[in-house]
Backbone as JSON, one array per atom type, in Angstrom:
{
  "sequence": "MSAKKRRKNAMDFRDKTVVVTGAASGIGREIALAFGRRGSHIAAADINEDGLSQLASELEGLGCRAYTQRVDVAKPEDVEDFCKNVYREMGRVNILCNNAGVGLAGFLPDLSLDDWNWIIGINLLGVIYGCHFFYPRMIEQGGGGHIVNIASAAGLIPTGGSVAYSTTKFGVVGFSESLRAEADYYDIGVSAICPSFVMTGIYAGGRHKSLPEGETVESSVEKVEKILKRRRSTAATVAEAVVKAVEKNRVVVPVCPEAFTIDYMHRISRRLFAKAASRFARAGQKAELK",
  "N": [[-78.13, 103.61, -33.87], [-75.53, 101.97, -35.41], [-71.99, 101.22, -34.57], [-70.52, 100.88, -36.85], [-71.87, 102.22, -38.88], [-71.55, 104.8, -37.86], [-68.9, 105.32, -38.27], [-68.36, 105.69, -40.95], [-67.62, 108.09, -42.01], [-64.68, 110.1, -41.59], [-63.53, 110.48, -38.27], [-63.82, 113.4, -36.38], [-61.46, 114.73, -34.42], [-61.06, 116.96, -33.0], [-61.24, 118.84, -30.08], [-62.04, 116.69, -28.6], [-61.86, 114.46, -25.78], [-59.13, 112.52, -24.77], [-57.96, 109.71, -23.09], [-55.0, 108.46, -21.91], [-53.06, 105.83, -20.74], [-49.84, 104.91, -19.29], [-48.39, 106.94, -20.46], [-46.05, 108.49, -20.38], [-43.85, 107.81, -21.88], [-42.53, 106.14, -24.83], [-44.89, 104.2, -26.75], [-47.31, 105.15, -25.58], [-46.81, 107.85, -25.11], [-46.46, 108.8, -27.76], [-49.02, 108.21, -28.71], [-50.54, 110.04, -27.29], [-49.51, 112.5, -28.28], [-50.08, 112.18, -31.0], [-52.92, 112.31, -31.06], [-53.1, 114.84, -29.87], [-52.01, 116.53, -31.8], [-54.07, 116.54, -33.56], [-55.94, 118.06, -32.41], [-57.15, 117.19, -30.04], [-57.92, 116.91, -26.51], [-55.93, 115.91, -23.8], [-55.75, 113.44, -21.24], [-53.45, 112.19, -19.24], [-51.77, 109.35, -17.87], [-49.32, 107.86, -15.73], [-46.55, 106.25, -14.0], [-44.25, 107.66, -14.06], [-43.53, 110.65, -13.27], [-41.88, 112.81, -14.12], [-41.72, 112.33, -16.83], [-44.39, 112.68, -17.53], [-44.71, 115.38, -17.01], [-43.03, 116.56, -18.94], [-44.39, 115.68, -21.23], [-46.79, 117.03, -20.92], [-46.05, 119.72, -21.29], [-45.28, 119.66, -23.98], [-47.75, 119.05, -25.13], [-49.27, 121.22, -24.41], [-47.91, 123.13, -25.86], [-48.84, 122.51, -28.33], [-51.27, 123.53, -28.22], [-53.16, 122.15, -26.81], [-55.3, 121.08, -24.19], [-54.13, 119.72, -21.19], [-54.15, 117.15, -18.83], [-52.54, 115.63, -16.2], [-51.6, 112.76, -14.2], [-50.09, 110.92, -11.59], [-50.23, 107.49, -11.73], [-50.59, 104.15, -10.85], [-51.37, 101.57, -12.65], [-51.84, 99.02, -11.89], [-53.07, 99.16, -9.49], [-56.25, 99.32, -8.4], [-57.45, 101.35, -6.89], [-55.96, 103.58, -7.59], [-56.56, 103.94, -10.32], [-59.31, 104.32, -10.19], [-59.43, 106.78, -8.81], [-58.13, 108.38, -10.66], [-59.92, 108.28, -12.84], [-62.15, 109.59, -11.64], [-61.02, 112.17, -11.3], [-60.37, 112.89, -13.9], [-62.88, 113.17, -15.12], [-63.84, 115.21, -13.58], [-62.11, 117.3, -14.22], [-62.17, 117.35, -17.09], [-64.75, 116.79, -17.94], [-65.93, 114.89, -19.82], [-65.22, 111.78, -21.46], [-64.02, 110.72, -24.49], [-62.36, 108.95, -25.91], [-60.64, 106.13, -24.75], [-57.49, 104.98, -24.04], [-55.9, 102.24, -23.13], [-52.85, 101.71, -22.4], [-50.55, 101.22, -20.83], [-47.91, 99.06, -19.98], [-45.69, 96.25, -19.33], [-42.63, 94.3, -19.8], [-41.7, 90.84, -19.78], [-39.45, 88.4, -19.94], [-38.8, 84.95, -20.25], [-38.58, 81.39, -19.46], [-41.11, 79.16, -18.25], [-40.42, 77.54, -15.87], [-38.52, 79.21, -14.72], [-39.86, 81.42, -13.8], [-41.24, 83.29, -11.12], [-44.0, 83.31, -8.74], [-44.37, 85.91, -8.02], [-43.42, 87.28, -10.25], [-45.46, 86.51, -12.07], [-47.75, 87.73, -10.84], [-47.02, 90.4, -10.95], [-46.76, 91.01, -13.78], [-49.35, 90.35, -14.77], [-50.83, 91.97, -13.21], [-50.25, 94.52, -14.27], [-50.28, 94.43, -17.14], [-52.66, 93.02, -17.88], [-54.78, 93.27, -15.82], [-54.53, 95.95, -15.49], [-55.57, 97.0, -17.86], [-58.22, 95.94, -17.61], [-59.04, 97.26, -15.28], [-59.03, 99.91, -16.13], [-61.08, 99.9, -18.04], [-63.14, 99.07, -16.36], [-63.63, 101.29, -14.69], [-63.85, 103.53, -16.34], [-65.44, 102.86, -18.64], [-68.34, 102.45, -17.84], [-68.92, 105.13, -17.16], [-68.6, 106.35, -19.68], [-70.67, 105.14, -21.07], [-72.82, 106.17, -19.61], [-72.6, 108.96, -20.12], [-73.31, 109.14, -22.8], [-73.48, 109.37, -26.4], [-71.57, 107.77, -27.61], [-68.25, 106.55, -28.39], [-64.83, 105.39, -28.0], [-62.72, 102.68, -27.2], [-59.39, 101.77, -26.84], [-57.21, 99.17, -26.53], [-53.92, 98.34, -25.89], [-52.35, 95.68, -27.11], [-50.42, 93.09, -28.32], [-48.37, 91.57, -30.89], [-47.57, 89.27, -29.76], [-49.85, 88.48, -28.49], [-51.26, 87.21, -30.35], [-49.99, 85.05, -31.43], [-48.28, 82.0, -30.5], [-45.53, 82.25, -28.16], [-42.82, 80.98, -27.15], [-40.68, 81.19, -24.37], [-41.5, 83.65, -23.64], [-43.67, 83.33, -22.04], [-45.34, 84.35, -19.98], [-45.72, 87.05, -20.62], [-46.92, 86.79, -23.12], [-49.28, 85.44, -22.36], [-50.61, 87.49, -20.95], [-51.08, 89.31, -23.05], [-52.61, 87.78, -24.95], [-54.85, 87.63, -23.3], [-55.62, 90.32, -23.25], [-56.34, 90.75, -25.94], [-58.52, 88.84, -26.22], [-60.24, 89.86, -24.16], [-60.79, 92.39, -25.3], [-62.13, 91.83, -27.68], [-64.39, 90.54, -26.73], [-65.54, 92.56, -25.12], [-66.1, 94.41, -27.04], [-68.23, 93.24, -28.31], [-70.41, 93.69, -26.61], [-70.23, 96.39, -26.15], [-70.9, 97.64, -28.52], [-73.65, 98.11, -28.54], [-73.83, 100.46, -27.18], [-72.83, 102.21, -28.91], [-70.01, 102.36, -28.74], [-66.9, 101.75, -29.78], [-64.41, 99.17, -29.81], [-61.01, 98.42, -29.85], [-58.16, 96.27, -30.35], [-54.81, 96.69, -30.34], [-51.97, 95.42, -32.0], [-48.84, 95.49, -32.03], [-45.62, 94.46, -33.29], [-42.14, 93.98, -32.98], [-40.96, 96.84, -31.56], [-39.1, 99.79, -30.9], [-39.28, 100.84, -27.78], [-38.49, 100.89, -25.17], [-39.56, 99.09, -23.42], [-38.39, 96.59, -23.24], [-35.94, 97.12, -22.03], [-36.84, 98.02, -19.56], [-38.07, 95.86, -18.43], [-38.42, 92.59, -16.91], [-35.96, 90.04, -16.77], [-35.57, 86.75, -17.24], [-34.17, 83.44, -17.44], [-31.79, 83.8, -18.96], [-29.2, 83.14, -21.42], [-26.28, 81.24, -20.72], [-23.57, 83.1, -19.5], [-24.49, 85.53, -20.46], [-25.59, 88.77, -19.68], [-28.1, 90.86, -18.17], [-27.76, 93.47, -19.07], [-26.19, 93.1, -21.4], [-27.99, 91.61, -22.88], [-30.11, 93.43, -23.26], [-28.82, 95.38, -24.68], [-28.2, 94.0, -27.05], [-30.76, 93.43, -28.07], [-31.9, 96.03, -28.36], [-30.22, 97.17, -30.27], [-30.93, 95.79, -32.57], [-33.63, 96.63, -32.74], [-33.42, 99.35, -33.22], [-32.7, 99.51, -35.79], [-35.0, 99.14, -37.21], [-37.83, 100.07, -39.18], [-40.37, 100.48, -38.24], [-41.82, 102.33, -35.57], [-42.58, 103.71, -32.32], [-44.2, 105.88, -32.98], [-45.32, 104.91, -35.36], [-47.03, 102.99, -34.39], [-48.75, 104.58, -32.91], [-50.03, 106.06, -34.89], [-51.41, 103.92, -36.08], [-53.25, 103.48, -34.12], [-54.79, 105.76, -34.1], [-55.95, 105.47, -36.66], [-57.3, 103.09, -36.24], [-59.35, 103.87, -34.55], [-60.68, 105.73, -36.12], [-61.62, 104.09, -38.17], [-62.96, 102.15, -36.79], [-61.78, 99.57, -36.14], [-61.12, 96.12, -35.35], [-59.18, 93.93, -34.35], [-55.91, 94.82, -34.61], [-53.04, 94.24, -36.28], [-49.76, 95.52, -36.21], [-47.03, 96.65, -37.96], [-45.07, 95.02, -40.57], [-44.31, 92.21, -40.17], [-46.03, 91.46, -38.17], [-48.56, 91.32, -39.41], [-47.93, 89.24, -41.2], [-47.29, 86.94, -39.57], [-49.57, 86.77, -38.07], [-51.39, 86.02, -40.05], [-50.32, 83.59, -41.01], [-50.48, 82.08, -38.68], [-53.26, 81.87, -38.4], [-53.92, 80.44, -40.62], [-52.63, 77.97, -40.38], [-52.48, 76.63, -37.45], [-51.23, 74.43, -36.33], [-48.81, 74.06, -37.77], [-47.56, 76.48, -37.15], [-47.24, 76.23, -34.47], [-45.34, 74.26, -34.36], [-43.14, 75.71, -35.38], [-42.88, 77.66, -33.43], [-42.1, 76.08, -31.27], [-39.65, 75.18, -32.08], [-38.19, 77.51, -32.09], [-38.35, 78.21, -29.4], [-36.96, 76.02, -28.31], [-34.36, 76.44, -29.16], [-33.65, 78.62, -27.54], [-33.83, 77.41, -25.05], [-31.77, 75.47, -25.17], [-29.57, 77.15, -25.27], [-29.7, 78.4, -22.82], [-29.1, 76.26, -21.2], [-26.51, 75.6, -21.69]],
  "CA": [[-77.14, 103.65, -34.93], [-74.4, 101.05, -35.1], [-70.69, 101.72, -34.67], [-69.98, 100.78, -38.26], [-72.43, 103.36, -39.61], [-71.02, 106.03, -37.36], [-67.47, 105.51, -38.67], [-68.21, 105.78, -42.43], [-66.88, 109.31, -42.3], [-63.52, 110.27, -40.71], [-63.92, 111.1, -37.07], [-63.18, 114.66, -36.06], [-60.86, 114.55, -33.04], [-60.99, 118.3, -32.34], [-61.94, 119.1, -28.77], [-62.38, 115.37, -27.93], [-60.99, 114.07, -24.66], [-58.53, 111.23, -24.96], [-57.27, 109.25, -21.92], [-53.88, 107.49, -22.24], [-52.25, 105.29, -19.67], [-48.51, 104.71, -19.77], [-48.23, 108.04, -21.45], [-44.9, 109.32, -20.19], [-42.84, 107.44, -22.86], [-42.83, 105.09, -25.8], [-46.11, 104.18, -27.46], [-48.3, 106.0, -24.94], [-46.46, 109.26, -25.39], [-46.77, 109.0, -29.18], [-50.55, 108.23, -28.87], [-51.05, 111.35, -26.74], [-49.07, 113.52, -29.19], [-50.83, 112.01, -32.26], [-54.26, 112.96, -30.88], [-52.89, 116.24, -29.58], [-51.85, 117.23, -33.05], [-55.37, 116.57, -34.22], [-56.84, 118.96, -31.61], [-57.72, 116.58, -28.88], [-57.39, 117.21, -25.13], [-55.37, 114.68, -23.32], [-55.64, 113.07, -19.85], [-52.36, 111.18, -19.32], [-51.36, 108.71, -16.59], [-48.07, 107.07, -15.72], [-45.84, 106.3, -12.75], [-43.11, 108.49, -14.31], [-44.03, 112.05, -13.19], [-41.1, 113.73, -14.95], [-42.09, 112.12, -18.24], [-45.67, 113.3, -17.72], [-44.51, 116.86, -17.05], [-42.53, 116.88, -20.27], [-45.48, 115.48, -22.17], [-47.77, 118.1, -20.69], [-45.43, 120.91, -21.89], [-45.37, 119.44, -25.4], [-49.2, 119.1, -25.54], [-49.7, 122.61, -24.3], [-47.37, 123.78, -27.0], [-49.71, 122.18, -29.54], [-52.57, 124.17, -28.01], [-54.0, 121.2, -26.23], [-55.54, 121.05, -22.75], [-53.5, 118.48, -20.73], [-54.23, 116.83, -17.41], [-51.66, 114.49, -15.91], [-51.65, 112.21, -12.88], [-49.32, 109.71, -11.32], [-51.18, 106.34, -11.59], [-50.11, 102.78, -11.02], [-52.57, 100.9, -13.22], [-52.08, 97.74, -11.15], [-53.84, 99.47, -8.25], [-57.57, 99.8, -8.78], [-57.81, 102.59, -6.25], [-55.33, 104.63, -8.37], [-57.35, 104.03, -11.53], [-60.6, 104.9, -9.82], [-59.15, 108.15, -8.49], [-57.76, 108.99, -11.96], [-61.21, 108.38, -13.54], [-62.89, 110.67, -10.99], [-60.37, 113.42, -11.51], [-60.45, 113.21, -15.33], [-64.24, 113.66, -15.37], [-63.95, 116.49, -12.9], [-61.3, 118.25, -14.97], [-62.43, 117.36, -18.56], [-66.2, 116.74, -18.2], [-66.3, 113.65, -20.46], [-64.14, 111.04, -22.15], [-64.44, 110.21, -25.81], [-61.49, 107.8, -26.27], [-59.8, 105.57, -23.68], [-56.39, 104.19, -24.53], [-55.21, 101.52, -22.08], [-51.55, 101.4, -23.07], [-49.48, 100.89, -19.87], [-47.5, 97.67, -20.0], [-44.32, 95.84, -19.0], [-42.12, 93.09, -20.4], [-41.15, 89.79, -18.87], [-38.92, 87.27, -20.75], [-38.34, 83.83, -19.39], [-39.34, 80.16, -19.56], [-42.04, 79.0, -17.15], [-39.81, 77.09, -14.64], [-37.72, 80.3, -14.14], [-40.71, 82.49, -13.33], [-41.79, 83.2, -9.79], [-45.37, 83.78, -8.64], [-44.29, 87.37, -7.99], [-43.31, 87.64, -11.69], [-46.8, 86.44, -12.64], [-48.65, 88.73, -10.3], [-46.52, 91.68, -11.44], [-47.1, 91.26, -15.18], [-50.78, 90.26, -14.92], [-51.4, 93.16, -12.61], [-50.15, 95.74, -15.09], [-50.68, 94.21, -18.53], [-54.05, 92.61, -18.07], [-55.7, 93.91, -14.86], [-54.49, 97.41, -15.72], [-56.55, 97.22, -18.96], [-59.56, 95.71, -17.04], [-59.38, 98.33, -14.35], [-59.29, 101.08, -16.97], [-62.43, 99.73, -18.6], [-64.09, 98.9, -15.28], [-63.99, 102.55, -14.17], [-64.17, 104.57, -17.47], [-66.53, 102.38, -19.57], [-69.69, 102.86, -17.38], [-69.11, 106.59, -17.35], [-68.75, 106.58, -21.07], [-72.08, 104.75, -21.38], [-73.73, 107.13, -18.95], [-72.54, 110.32, -20.78], [-73.91, 109.03, -24.05], [-72.75, 109.94, -27.56], [-70.61, 106.87, -28.16], [-66.84, 106.68, -28.04], [-63.94, 104.29, -28.47], [-61.74, 102.13, -26.27], [-58.26, 101.17, -27.45], [-56.32, 98.43, -25.68], [-52.67, 97.96, -26.53], [-51.95, 94.22, -26.86], [-49.12, 92.78, -28.91], [-48.36, 90.45, -31.77], [-47.49, 88.11, -28.83], [-51.24, 88.07, -28.16], [-51.9, 86.54, -31.6], [-49.25, 83.84, -31.75], [-47.51, 81.42, -29.33], [-44.19, 82.76, -28.08], [-42.06, 80.29, -26.15], [-39.71, 82.09, -23.8], [-42.22, 84.85, -23.17], [-45.04, 82.71, -21.81], [-46.1, 85.2, -19.15], [-46.03, 88.17, -21.4], [-47.85, 86.35, -24.19], [-50.53, 85.17, -21.7], [-51.35, 88.72, -20.72], [-51.51, 89.86, -24.3], [-53.74, 87.04, -25.4], [-55.91, 88.12, -22.47], [-56.07, 91.65, -23.7], [-57.08, 90.56, -27.23], [-59.8, 88.26, -25.95], [-61.06, 90.83, -23.46], [-61.19, 93.44, -26.18], [-63.14, 91.33, -28.59], [-65.59, 90.31, -25.94], [-66.12, 93.84, -24.68], [-66.55, 95.06, -28.23], [-69.53, 92.65, -28.65], [-71.46, 94.29, -25.76], [-70.13, 97.91, -26.18], [-71.52, 98.12, -29.74], [-74.98, 98.57, -28.2], [-73.83, 101.82, -26.71], [-72.11, 103.0, -29.9], [-68.69, 102.42, -28.29], [-66.03, 100.79, -30.45], [-63.26, 98.62, -29.02], [-59.91, 97.92, -30.69], [-56.98, 95.73, -29.76], [-53.69, 96.98, -31.26], [-51.03, 94.34, -31.85], [-47.58, 95.72, -32.54], [-44.54, 93.44, -33.12], [-41.01, 94.54, -32.28], [-40.84, 98.29, -31.72], [-38.25, 100.36, -29.87], [-40.12, 101.6, -26.82], [-37.89, 100.86, -23.8], [-40.24, 98.04, -22.63], [-37.46, 95.49, -22.92], [-34.96, 97.52, -21.04], [-37.44, 98.21, -18.29], [-38.74, 94.73, -18.02], [-37.69, 91.6, -16.11], [-35.25, 89.14, -17.67], [-35.21, 85.48, -16.69], [-33.71, 82.49, -18.49], [-30.69, 84.32, -19.86], [-28.22, 82.16, -21.8], [-25.07, 81.28, -19.83], [-22.56, 84.16, -19.88], [-25.14, 86.73, -20.91], [-26.14, 89.6, -18.59], [-29.31, 91.66, -18.53], [-27.25, 94.61, -19.83], [-25.82, 92.7, -22.74], [-29.17, 91.17, -23.65], [-30.85, 94.64, -23.67], [-28.05, 96.12, -25.71], [-28.36, 93.22, -28.27], [-32.19, 93.61, -28.6], [-32.14, 97.46, -28.81], [-29.43, 97.33, -31.5], [-31.84, 95.29, -33.57], [-34.82, 97.4, -32.83], [-33.03, 100.69, -33.72], [-32.62, 99.44, -37.24], [-36.28, 98.84, -37.77], [-38.59, 101.22, -39.62], [-41.55, 100.69, -37.39], [-41.53, 103.01, -34.38], [-43.73, 104.02, -31.48], [-45.08, 106.77, -33.73], [-46.05, 104.07, -36.3], [-48.12, 102.38, -33.64], [-49.71, 105.62, -32.55], [-50.9, 106.36, -36.11], [-52.31, 102.83, -36.23], [-54.26, 103.66, -33.07], [-55.74, 106.77, -34.68], [-56.73, 104.84, -37.79], [-58.25, 102.11, -35.66], [-60.52, 104.67, -33.96], [-61.36, 106.28, -37.3], [-62.26, 102.98, -38.97], [-63.55, 101.21, -35.91], [-61.17, 98.3, -36.41], [-61.28, 95.22, -34.23], [-57.81, 93.54, -33.93], [-55.04, 95.52, -35.54], [-51.62, 94.0, -36.32], [-49.0, 96.67, -36.64], [-45.67, 96.29, -38.53], [-45.23, 94.03, -41.53], [-44.2, 90.82, -39.72], [-47.24, 91.18, -37.37], [-49.58, 90.88, -40.35], [-47.56, 87.97, -41.7], [-47.35, 85.91, -38.55], [-50.98, 86.53, -37.69], [-52.03, 85.33, -41.16], [-49.76, 82.25, -40.99], [-51.02, 81.38, -37.53], [-54.66, 81.56, -38.63], [-53.96, 79.48, -41.73], [-52.16, 76.63, -39.84], [-52.0, 76.67, -36.03], [-50.32, 73.29, -36.02], [-47.55, 74.41, -38.41], [-46.99, 77.58, -36.42], [-46.85, 75.7, -33.15], [-44.01, 73.6, -34.53], [-42.17, 76.75, -35.6], [-42.72, 78.29, -32.11], [-41.4, 75.1, -30.45], [-38.22, 75.17, -32.54], [-37.61, 78.75, -31.64], [-38.2, 78.15, -27.91], [-35.94, 75.06, -28.0], [-33.07, 77.1, -29.39], [-33.36, 79.4, -26.37], [-33.64, 76.54, -23.91], [-30.42, 74.93, -25.33], [-28.59, 78.23, -25.0], [-29.77, 78.54, -21.31], [-28.5, 75.08, -20.48], [-25.04, 75.42, -22.04]],
  "C": [[-75.9, 102.81, -34.57], [-73.03, 101.82, -35.21], [-70.19, 101.78, -36.04], [-70.55, 101.94, -38.99], [-71.83, 104.69, -39.15], [-69.58, 106.34, -37.82], [-67.28, 105.6, -40.15], [-67.4, 107.02, -42.8], [-65.74, 109.43, -41.23], [-64.01, 110.98, -39.46], [-63.15, 112.4, -36.86], [-62.73, 114.61, -34.6], [-60.73, 115.9, -32.33], [-61.86, 118.4, -31.15], [-62.52, 117.77, -28.14], [-61.38, 115.2, -26.8], [-60.49, 112.66, -24.8], [-57.74, 110.9, -23.68], [-56.22, 108.25, -22.33], [-53.11, 107.11, -21.0], [-50.85, 104.93, -20.21], [-48.0, 105.72, -20.72], [-46.94, 108.79, -21.35], [-43.76, 108.94, -21.25], [-43.34, 106.49, -23.83], [-44.12, 105.32, -26.57], [-47.16, 105.13, -26.88], [-48.07, 107.45, -25.2], [-46.83, 109.6, -26.81], [-48.29, 109.08, -29.43], [-50.97, 109.57, -28.43], [-50.68, 112.47, -27.74], [-49.89, 113.41, -30.54], [-52.26, 112.58, -32.16], [-54.13, 114.42, -30.58], [-52.76, 117.04, -30.84], [-53.15, 117.36, -33.83], [-56.41, 117.39, -33.39], [-57.51, 118.39, -30.47], [-57.16, 117.06, -27.57], [-57.0, 115.97, -24.53], [-55.3, 114.59, -21.79], [-54.63, 111.95, -19.79], [-52.01, 110.69, -17.91], [-50.09, 107.94, -16.77], [-47.51, 107.09, -14.25], [-44.66, 107.22, -12.85], [-43.58, 109.99, -14.35], [-43.2, 113.04, -14.02], [-41.46, 113.58, -16.38], [-43.42, 112.74, -18.46], [-45.54, 114.81, -17.81], [-44.01, 117.25, -18.41], [-43.58, 116.74, -21.38], [-46.47, 116.66, -22.13], [-47.28, 119.41, -21.44], [-45.54, 120.82, -23.36], [-46.82, 119.58, -25.92], [-49.68, 120.51, -25.44], [-49.12, 123.48, -25.43], [-48.07, 123.61, -28.26], [-51.09, 122.89, -29.38], [-53.61, 123.29, -27.31], [-54.17, 121.51, -24.7], [-54.97, 119.73, -22.23], [-53.7, 118.34, -19.22], [-53.4, 115.57, -17.2], [-51.81, 114.07, -14.51], [-50.76, 111.04, -12.7], [-50.28, 108.63, -10.98], [-50.42, 105.04, -11.77], [-51.34, 101.96, -11.39], [-52.82, 99.56, -12.57], [-52.85, 97.95, -9.85], [-55.17, 100.07, -8.65], [-57.92, 101.11, -8.16], [-57.15, 103.79, -7.02], [-56.15, 104.92, -9.63], [-58.64, 104.7, -11.25], [-60.47, 106.4, -9.55], [-58.85, 108.97, -9.74], [-59.04, 109.26, -12.74], [-62.02, 109.59, -12.96], [-62.33, 112.04, -11.33], [-60.44, 113.82, -13.02], [-61.86, 113.77, -15.69], [-64.5, 114.97, -14.69], [-63.26, 117.58, -13.72], [-61.79, 118.41, -16.46], [-63.91, 117.27, -18.84], [-66.7, 115.42, -18.86], [-65.09, 112.99, -21.09], [-64.69, 110.44, -23.45], [-63.63, 108.93, -26.27], [-60.63, 107.43, -25.11], [-58.73, 104.68, -24.32], [-55.68, 103.5, -23.33], [-53.94, 100.99, -22.66], [-50.5, 100.92, -22.08], [-49.18, 99.37, -19.88], [-46.05, 97.47, -19.65], [-43.91, 94.57, -19.72], [-41.61, 92.11, -19.42], [-40.75, 88.66, -19.8], [-38.41, 86.19, -19.89], [-39.17, 82.58, -19.62], [-40.07, 79.91, -18.19], [-41.32, 78.52, -15.85], [-38.95, 78.17, -13.93], [-38.56, 81.46, -13.61], [-41.24, 82.26, -11.95], [-43.25, 83.65, -9.79], [-45.44, 85.33, -8.58], [-44.22, 87.89, -9.38], [-44.75, 87.66, -12.36], [-47.74, 87.47, -12.18], [-48.29, 90.12, -10.81], [-47.01, 91.95, -12.89], [-48.62, 91.21, -15.44], [-51.41, 91.48, -14.34], [-51.39, 94.41, -13.51], [-50.7, 95.51, -16.47], [-52.16, 93.82, -18.73], [-55.04, 93.3, -17.13], [-55.66, 95.39, -15.04], [-55.47, 97.81, -16.81], [-57.98, 97.06, -18.42], [-59.96, 96.78, -16.12], [-59.77, 99.63, -15.11], [-60.73, 101.06, -17.52], [-63.47, 99.68, -17.47], [-64.56, 100.35, -14.8], [-64.48, 103.59, -15.23], [-65.38, 104.13, -18.32], [-67.95, 102.76, -19.1], [-69.95, 104.33, -17.45], [-69.26, 106.99, -18.81], [-70.14, 106.23, -21.56], [-73.06, 105.84, -20.82], [-73.75, 108.51, -19.6], [-73.21, 110.27, -22.15], [-73.05, 109.59, -25.19], [-71.7, 109.02, -28.16], [-69.2, 107.15, -27.72], [-66.04, 105.49, -28.52], [-62.98, 103.96, -27.32], [-60.61, 101.43, -27.08], [-57.44, 100.45, -26.44], [-55.12, 98.0, -26.42], [-52.31, 96.6, -26.14], [-50.63, 94.07, -27.48], [-49.31, 91.67, -29.98], [-48.22, 89.11, -30.95], [-48.86, 87.68, -28.25], [-52.0, 87.38, -29.23], [-51.25, 85.22, -31.88], [-48.6, 83.29, -30.5], [-46.05, 81.88, -29.38], [-43.47, 82.13, -26.91], [-40.95, 81.2, -25.68], [-40.28, 83.42, -23.33], [-43.6, 84.46, -22.77], [-45.93, 83.67, -20.95], [-46.59, 86.44, -19.85], [-47.11, 87.87, -22.45], [-49.23, 86.05, -23.55], [-51.28, 86.41, -21.48], [-51.91, 89.38, -21.98], [-52.63, 89.15, -25.04], [-54.99, 87.46, -24.66], [-56.5, 89.42, -22.92], [-56.86, 91.6, -25.02], [-58.44, 89.97, -27.0], [-60.72, 89.13, -25.17], [-61.64, 91.9, -24.38], [-62.27, 93.03, -27.14], [-64.46, 91.04, -27.95], [-66.3, 91.53, -25.55], [-66.72, 94.52, -25.9], [-67.99, 94.52, -28.6], [-70.69, 93.29, -27.89], [-71.44, 95.81, -25.93], [-70.8, 98.44, -27.43], [-72.92, 98.66, -29.52], [-75.03, 100.01, -27.83], [-73.04, 102.73, -27.68], [-70.64, 103.24, -29.53], [-67.89, 101.33, -28.99], [-64.93, 100.3, -29.51], [-62.23, 98.02, -29.97], [-58.78, 97.31, -29.91], [-55.83, 95.93, -30.77], [-52.54, 96.05, -30.94], [-49.72, 94.64, -32.55], [-46.6, 94.52, -32.4], [-43.4, 94.18, -32.4], [-40.84, 96.02, -32.6], [-39.94, 98.82, -30.62], [-39.06, 101.3, -28.98], [-39.47, 101.72, -25.44], [-38.54, 99.83, -22.88], [-39.31, 96.89, -22.3], [-36.4, 95.88, -21.9], [-35.55, 97.65, -19.62], [-38.16, 97.01, -17.73], [-37.92, 93.77, -17.15], [-37.18, 90.54, -17.03], [-34.87, 87.82, -16.93], [-34.72, 84.57, -17.81], [-32.68, 82.96, -19.43], [-29.71, 83.23, -20.18], [-26.99, 82.38, -20.9], [-24.06, 82.31, -20.41], [-23.15, 85.46, -20.33], [-25.72, 87.46, -19.69], [-27.41, 90.31, -19.1], [-28.88, 92.82, -19.48], [-26.93, 94.22, -21.28], [-27.0, 92.25, -23.63], [-29.97, 92.38, -24.13], [-30.11, 95.33, -24.81], [-28.21, 95.37, -27.1], [-29.73, 93.49, -28.94], [-32.33, 95.06, -29.1], [-31.32, 97.78, -30.07], [-30.25, 96.89, -32.71], [-33.01, 96.18, -33.83], [-34.58, 98.82, -33.42], [-32.93, 100.69, -35.23], [-33.93, 99.25, -37.98], [-36.99, 100.16, -38.16], [-39.77, 101.53, -38.75], [-41.16, 101.28, -36.04], [-42.77, 103.13, -33.5], [-44.71, 104.96, -32.16], [-45.89, 106.03, -34.76], [-47.23, 103.42, -35.61], [-49.2, 103.36, -33.33], [-50.6, 106.01, -33.75], [-51.83, 105.2, -36.39], [-53.5, 102.87, -35.28], [-55.31, 104.65, -33.61], [-56.58, 106.25, -35.75], [-57.71, 103.84, -37.26], [-59.47, 102.74, -35.1], [-61.32, 105.16, -35.13], [-62.27, 105.26, -38.03], [-62.97, 101.94, -38.15], [-63.07, 99.76, -36.1], [-61.2, 97.42, -35.17], [-59.91, 94.85, -33.65], [-56.9, 94.06, -35.08], [-53.62, 95.13, -35.43], [-50.9, 95.14, -36.82], [-47.55, 96.19, -36.95], [-45.87, 95.09, -39.48], [-45.25, 92.56, -41.01], [-45.44, 90.47, -38.82], [-48.35, 90.68, -38.22], [-49.27, 89.5, -40.86], [-47.78, 86.79, -40.77], [-48.78, 85.65, -38.12], [-51.71, 85.76, -38.8], [-51.57, 83.85, -41.18], [-50.33, 81.42, -39.83], [-52.52, 80.98, -37.76], [-54.79, 80.49, -39.74], [-53.62, 78.11, -41.16], [-51.6, 76.82, -38.43], [-51.01, 75.64, -35.76], [-48.91, 73.59, -36.5], [-46.82, 75.48, -37.6], [-46.54, 77.15, -35.04], [-45.53, 75.02, -33.18], [-42.93, 74.57, -34.64], [-41.87, 77.39, -34.23], [-41.89, 77.38, -31.23], [-39.94, 75.07, -30.82], [-37.53, 76.43, -32.03], [-37.4, 78.72, -30.15], [-37.08, 77.16, -27.56], [-34.57, 75.54, -28.19], [-32.69, 77.89, -28.15], [-33.06, 78.51, -25.2], [-32.23, 75.9, -23.93], [-29.39, 75.93, -24.92], [-28.55, 78.44, -23.5], [-29.04, 77.44, -20.59], [-27.0, 74.83, -20.74], [-24.18, 75.84, -20.83]]
}
């Protein structure tokens, strides 16, 4: 039975086990709560143990079973240990959400190899490690399932000034589509979720290179967060898109109006969009050089 046939009717999330990485705050926290409200049991991972503790209390208040563990997704041994413990505590995994991620803004000449290793380790290898350890167990247990990888609109379009971040998110999209092609045989769906600008704290907690002259990290974060706070799309918006992606077995899912628009424009004319991206990057480069 194919994944498409299996998803014609809405999936019942009651008593399903959902794994979420980066679950202590932002999108990950909202994903955990969204499935928790639908009766799922949650296995949550993050490096923020206080945030995990608060999440566990909220989930238990919803009547959910919650398992939490401190995990650095850039360390394969942490992810392997988490997988073993989740299966020991929960018995099986129905949905895996690889959400943990970080931000890195800056032009290529300003980035160190440490910057590259840091962001690739978390944003791309973190997703790969999650699938490496959980996916074979999901195959072995049988009964299908779903894997959700949180990418970004920056994984759909060129983004000058965020070359490292965009590289990891393009990687997540490509990895997800390729894994989906082989996972369908086992009745396991795979979705890449691509939100645009959402208030999550990722910008404040990221690394900031190539700042314009006279601007500090603090002033840059304040400026960006002021814009994000005015937006209608929130982390909860993304979480609901994740739930719908699992229900409908969607492939690549742009979230927020501009994500749909820029994805459509990029697919219609890559050359035109490349010119627009270059102009945007050039404005930032001029500001940096002033």
